[in-house]
DRENGUNU-411382 format. One record per residue: residue in one letter; x, y, z of N, C-alpha, C in turn. Coordinates in steps of 0.2 Angstrom, whole numbers, plus 5000, padded with zeros to 4 digits. Each point is the difference from the previous one (the first is absolute). Last residue first. Layout:
N
AXYZXYZXYZ/...
END
This chain:
298
P486249164988499449985004499950065006/A500750064974500249995008499649975005/D499450094978500349955001500349975004/G498850214995499749945004500349945000/R500750234991499649964995499549955006/G501850125010499350054997499549964995/K501849865009499550035005499450044998/G502049964986499549945001499550015005/I501550174997499750004994499549945000/Y501750025017499450055000499649994995/G501749864998499649995006499450035000/E501850054984499649954998499549995006/G501650145005499550034997499649964997/L501749945015499550025002499650044997/R501649884990499649955003499550035004/R501650144988499749944995499449975005/T501650125010499550054998499749954995/M501649885011499550025005499550054996/A501949954988499649935000499350025005/R501750164997499750004995499549935001/A501550035018499450055000499750004993/G501749845001499349985005499750084999/L501850024988499649944996499449995006/M501750165009499650014995499449964996/I501549905016499450055003499850034995/L501849874994499449975001499550045004/T501950114993499749984993499249965003/V501750075017499550054997499549994995/L501649845008499549995005499650054997/V501849984988499649944999499450015004/F501850165001499749994994499549954998/L501350005020499650055000499550014993/L501749845001499649975004499450075001/W502150044987499449954998499549985004/G501650145008499750034996499449954996/S501449915015499750025003499550064996/A501849894991499549965002499450035004/F502050114995499649994994499249965001/L501650025016499750065001499650014993/A501649825003499449995005499650095000/T501949984985499449954997499550005006/R501850115008499850054994499449954997/H501449905015499650055005499650044994/A501549834992499449975002499650075004/G501750124987500149934999499249975003/S500450255009500349964994500049935001/A499150275010499949924999500349974994/Y499750245010500649975000500149935000/A498050134996500650054996500649985001/M498049895009500150004992500650044998/E498749995023500749964998500249984992/L498150135010500650015004500549984998/A497949974990500450074999500650005004/I498949805001500250014994500350084997/N498749945021501049974999500250004994/A497750085004500650055003500649955001/T498349914989500150054996500550045003/L499149825011500749974995499950064996/T499650055027499749984994500349984993/R500450005029500550034994499449974994/I499550055028500249964995500350034993/P499550045030500350034994500049954995/T498049995019500849964996500250054996/S497750025012500750055002500749984997/I497949864997500050074996500650065002/A500349735001499550065005500350064996/D500949804990499849955006499450065004/P501549974976499450075003499849965007/L502549924992499249984997499750065004/Q502450074991499849955006499150004998/V502150174994499849934994499849975007/V500050264999500249935004499849944997/N499450264996500649974997500449945003/G498150195006500649985003500549954997/A498050124992500049955002500449975004/V499750224990499749995005500049945002/M501150074979500150055005499750005007/L499749844981500650015001500250045006/V497850004991500149955003500849995003/A499350174985499850025006500149935005/M500949974979500350055003499750035006/T499149814985500649995003500450075004/E497549854989500250065002500849995003/G498549824990500550034996500450085003/L498049885011500449944998500750044997/A498050125002500350005005500649955001/R498650024980500450045002500450005006/G498549844997500749994996500450064998/L498250005014500349955002500550004996/Q498550134992500350055004500549935004/L498349914986500650064994500450025006/L498249875010500749964998500450054995/V498050105006500549995006500649964998/A498550044984500550065001500449995006/P498349844995500749994994500550075003/L497849995012500649945000500550004997/L498350164994500350015007500549945001/Q498549994979500650055000500350015007/P498449865000500249964994500650074999/A498450055016500449955003500449964994/A498050195000500950024999500449945001/T497749965004500150004995500750034997/P499249975024500349934995500050014992/L499850215014500649945000500049944996/L497950134999500650044996500649975001/V498149915011499950004993500750024996/R499650005024499649924999500050014992/R500850185013500349955003499849934995/V499350224993500849995000500349935003/T497750065001500349984993500649994999/G499350065023499649944997500349994993/S500550215007500349955004499849934999/V498750174991500550004997500749955003/S497349945001500550075001500549984997/A497749924990500649975002500450075004/G497949964985500150055007500549975003/L499449984976499949945004499950035009/A501250134983499249994999499649955005/M502450025000499750065005499349994999/A501349844987499950005008499650055003/A500650034978499449975001499949975006/A501750154997499550034998499449955002/L502249945000499750045006499550024999/H501449864985499549965005499550055004/R501750064982499749954999499549965003/R501650175006499650024994499649964996/R501349945019499450055003499750024993/A501949864998499449965002499550055002/E502050104992499649964996499449965002/D501350125016499750034996499749984994/L501349895013499450005003499650044997/A502249944992499449955000499550015003/L501750165003499650014991499549935000/D501150045020499650054998499749994994/A501649855009499449995003499450064998/Q502250034994499849954994499349995002/L501150165012499950014993499649954996/V500949965021499550035002499750024994/L502149895000499549955001499150054999/I502350124998499649964995499449965001/P500950105019499850054994499649974996/L501249875016499350025001499750054995/V502349905002499749984995499150005000/M501950115013500050014994499649964995/L500049985024499850074999500150024992/A500549785009499450024999499750064999/L502449955001499649974995499250005000/V501150075020500250054993499849984994/L499649875018499650065000500250044996/A501249805001499449984998499550075001/A502250005006500150004994499149984998/A500550025022500050064999500150004992/L499749785013499450065000500250084996/L501849835002499449984994499450045000/S502150125009499849945000499549984995/A501450195013500149974994499949945001/G499850085020499850044997499949984993/P501049875018500350064998499750074995/P498949925020500650004996500349944995/A497650105011500449934998500750014997/W498750205009499549945003500449944999/R501050204993500050005008499549945003/N500650004975500650005005499850005007/L498650084983499849925000500649985006/L500050234991499549985005499949935002/P501850074986500150015007499450005004/V499749944978500549965003500250015007/L498750144987499649955000500549955004/V500950214992499350015004499849935003/V501950024984500250045007499550035002/L499849844983500649985005500050065006/G498149984985500049945002500750005005/W499850174985499550015004500149955006/F501349964980500450025005499350045005/G499249864985500649965003500250045005/Y498450094985499849985005500649965005/V500850104980499750055007499749975004/V500749864982500650025005499750065004/S498749924983499849975006500750005004/P498850194985500549955000499949965007/I497750124992500650025004500649954999/S497850004991500450024995500650025003/A497949945010500249934999500750014994/L498950175013500349965004500349944997/L498650154988500650055003500549955004/G497849934994500449994994500750045002/M498450005016500349945001500449984993/A498850225003500649995005500449924999/G498150064988500550034997500750015004/R497949905008500349964993500650034998/Y498850125016500349965003500349964995/L498850174993500650025003500349945003/G497949964991500550024994500850025004/G498049965016500349944996500550024995/V499150185012500549975004500149934995/W498550114989500550044999500749995006/P497749895001500349994992500750045000/P499249905025499850064995500349994991/A499949785016500350085000499650044996/F499449785000499950025005500350075001/F500449834982499250005003499750045005/R502449994989499749984996499250015000/G501850005018500050064994499750004995/W499749825017500050075002500150064996/V500549764992499450025003499850075002/A502349964998499650014992499350005002/L501149985021500250064996499750004994/V499949795009499750055005500050074998/L501449834990499350004998499550045003/G502350005008500050044993499349984996/P500649925023499850085000500050024991/P500249765002499550035005499950065000/V502149914989499450004997499450025002/A502250015010499850064995499349984996/I501349855018500050075002499550064996/L500649774993499550005005499850065003/L501749984984499450004996499550005007/A502149995005499950084998499349994996/L500949805008499750055007499850074997/L500849854984499549965003499750055004/S502250034992499650024994499249985003/V501949955014499950084999499450014996/A500549775000499750025007499950084999/V501349884982499249995001499750045005/S502350044998499750024996499150005001/G501449875012500050065004499750044995/L500549784994499450015005499950085002/L501849974985499449984997499250005006/M502450005009499750074995499449994996/A500849805012499850065005499950064996/V500749814987499450005003499850065004/L501949964986499650055000499449995003/G502849925000499249985002499750075000/Y502549934995499650074997499349985000/A502849955007499249985004499650054997/G502449995001499749964993499349995002/A501650155014499949935000499749934995/S499950254998500749995001500349935003/P497650084996500349984993500949995002/Q497749985013500850005003500350004994/W497449965009500250034994500850035003/H498149805007500650025003500250044992/L498149855003499850065003500750045000/Q499249824979500350005008499950085003/W499849934974499349975006500450015008/L501750024983499550064999499449995005/G501849844997499750035005499850064999/T500849834985500650055002499750035006/D499249844979500149995008500550025005/A498950084974500449965004500049995007/F498850154983499749944999500749945002/L500250225005499450004999499749944999/L502450084998499750005007499349975000/S500950034978500649965003500049995008/A498650124986499849955000500449955003/S499750264996500049975006499949915002/A500350154981500550045004500049965006/L498349944983500649974998500650035005/T497850085005500249934999500649974998/L499450224997500049985007500249935002/Y499650064978500750045002500149985007/L497849964991500549944996500850025004/L498150155005500049935004500449964997/I499950214988500349985008499949965004/L499049984979500850014998500350025008/A497649994997500649955000500549994999/L498950205002500049975007500349924997/I499850144982500650025005499949975006/A498349944984500949974998500550035005/A497750085002500049925002500749985000/V499650224992500049995008500149935002/A499750034977500850035002500050005007/G497849944988500649965000500850015003/A498150175001499949935006500649974998/S500050164985500450025008499849945004/F499149964977500850015000500250025009/A497750004994500349935001500950005000/L498850204998499949995006500349915002/A500050104978500650055003499849975009/R498749924983500549974998500750035005/F497750074999500049945003500749985001/L499650204989499950015009500049935001/A500050004979500750045002500050005005/R498049944991500549955000500650015002/D498150174999500149945006500449944999/A500150174984500250025006499849975006/A499249924978500750025001500350035007/P497749994996500449945001500750005000/S498650235007500349964995500349925002/R499150205014499549954997500249944994/F501350195010500049955004499449955001/S500550174985500549954999499849975005/T497950114988500650025003500449955002/S498049984989500650034995500650015003/A497949965009500249954998500650004997/P498750195007500349965006500449944996/S499750194983499549965004500449975007/M500450244984500549935001499549955005/
END
């Protein structure tokens, strides 16, 4: 039997695969659209009315459903986690790919994969019993914005390192040999060639981890303190939107329940915008790199 007659080269098989993939993609898009529609309908009575969702105070018993403090807390803890995780993540990825012995680099990447697979509640439990008491000695009460950011940074670091490693490995295969043939050092090649080349994958990867940090619930709930207030210091206890939904959805009813659905709608839209931004950044950076390589850029 010739290779051309095998099933994977058959036009009929190609069409069937295309239809299956198109159906799967359409089903995923439809599910996401239905989720957004459901959240919009469930929260419309408060979301698009002047009912105080955009105020600071959250006191359902008094009819106050302000989400601003929790929204700012979610954004602050996620951004702080990225500030903590991104620099060491890039350093570890570069070290493991270019400077560590091959067997050490392989072992290290395996360890990162193992850390990425640990459930978030385990990180939260470690933060509760180890990290929070340590921080309490320095800045009571310990359960705070900083504690949640450190736990989130530890959670996003392994995936960030693995994504950076893949981007750097692709850049290495494309450019390292040519740079070394020109007499460049490994450190100079990494700094001036490989990191700029990998930027179209590295920066969107950071945005994707921002979306993951915004959506984290259990770990943040366990170590953030769960006090609804503005995050005016890193030692301030905060409550995020995700933690608020997990804490109060079981007994919420009426307008209180509607406000929680509005929290979910806000998170859904925010994470969707971040994902679209990551996609647009990938395209823009990729086109910019191609333009520079062709001499089109100034």
